C-alpha positions in Angstrom: 148.1 -109.7 -33.2 151.6 -109.9 -34.5 154.2 -107.5 -35.8 157.4 -107.7 -37.9 160.1 -105.7 -36.2 163.8 -105.0 -37.0 166.0 -106.0 -34.1 169.8 -105.5 -34.4 169.6 -105.6 -38.2 167.4 -108.7 -38.4 163.7 -108.9 -39.0 161.5 -111.0 -36.7 157.8 -111.9 -36.6 156.8 -111.4 -33.0 153.7 -111.9 -30.9 153.0 -111.2 -27.2 154.6 -113.6 -24.7 156.9 -115.0 -27.4 160.6 -116.0 -26.6 163.3 -115.0 -29.1 167.0 -115.4 -29.4 168.6 -112.3 -31.0 172.1 -111.1 -31.4 173.7 -109.8 -28.2 171.9 -106.7 -26.9 173.2 -104.2 -24.3 171.4 -104.4 -20.9 171.1 -106.4 -17.8 168.9 -109.4 -17.2 165.4 -108.4 -16.3 165.7 -105.0 -18.0 163.0 -103.9 -20.3 163.7 -102.6 -23.8 161.7 -101.1 -26.7 162.0 -101.5 -30.4 160.5 -98.7 -32.5 161.5 -100.0 -36.0 158.2 -101.8 -36.6 157.8 -102.7 -40.3 154.4 -104.3 -40.3 151.6 -104.9 -37.8 148.5 -107.1 -38.0 145.5 -106.5 -35.7 142.3 -108.5 -36.1 142.9 -109.1 -39.8 143.8 -105.5 -40.6 147.4 -104.8 -41.7 149.3 -101.6 -41.1 152.6 -100.7 -42.7 154.7 -97.8 -43.8 153.9 -94.3 -42.4 150.9 -95.7 -40.5 153.3 -97.2 -38.0 155.2 -94.1 -37.0 154.3 -94.4 -33.3 154.3 -98.2 -33.1 156.6 -99.9 -30.5 157.4 -103.4 -29.4 158.4 -103.8 -25.8 160.4 -106.8 -24.5 162.2 -108.0 -21.4 165.7 -109.4 -21.4 165.6 -113.0 -19.9 169.3 -114.0 -20.2 172.5 -113.7 -22.2 173.6 -117.1 -23.7 176.1 -118.6 -26.1 174.9 -120.4 -29.2 176.2 -123.8 -30.3 179.7 -124.2 -31.5 180.3 -123.7 -35.2 183.4 -125.4 -36.5 185.5 -124.0 -39.4 187.8 -126.5 -41.1 190.1 -125.4 -43.9 192.2 -127.9 -45.9 194.3 -127.8 -49.0 194.7 -131.2 -50.5 198.1 -132.8 -51.0 199.8 -129.9 -49.2 199.5 -130.9 -45.6 197.6 -127.7 -44.8 194.8 -128.0 -42.2 193.3 -125.3 -40.0 190.6 -125.9 -37.5 188.8 -123.0 -35.8 185.6 -122.7 -33.7 183.2 -120.0 -32.8 180.3 -119.5 -30.4 177.9 -116.6 -31.1 176.6 -114.5 -28.3 172.8 -114.3 -28.1 170.3 -112.6 -25.9 167.0 -114.3 -25.0 164.1 -111.9 -24.8 160.4 -112.2 -24.1 158.0 -109.9 -26.0 155.8 -108.2 -23.4 153.6 -106.1 -25.6 152.9 -104.5 -29.0 151.5 -100.9 -29.2 150.3 -99.3 -32.4 
């Protein structure tokens, strides 16, 4: 059984006991959260989508809040001596999917 769910503006294919890194979510470590924006669900070869999923939910537990790898931004204009170097580390939340209810 799996589902496609919208989490913080991104779509993820999730299954039970799966670990995901999503954009930073509010909540403490160990807290449980529910996502009700389920777009598609598959159960034993039968697919459900659209209005058939009005009561579907995906529940998850927050494992930790982490930073992603550093992304370097380097800007240069040739022959002008212009160089800019900047970096960025995205904030992520690691979650574990605990269940899918249809």
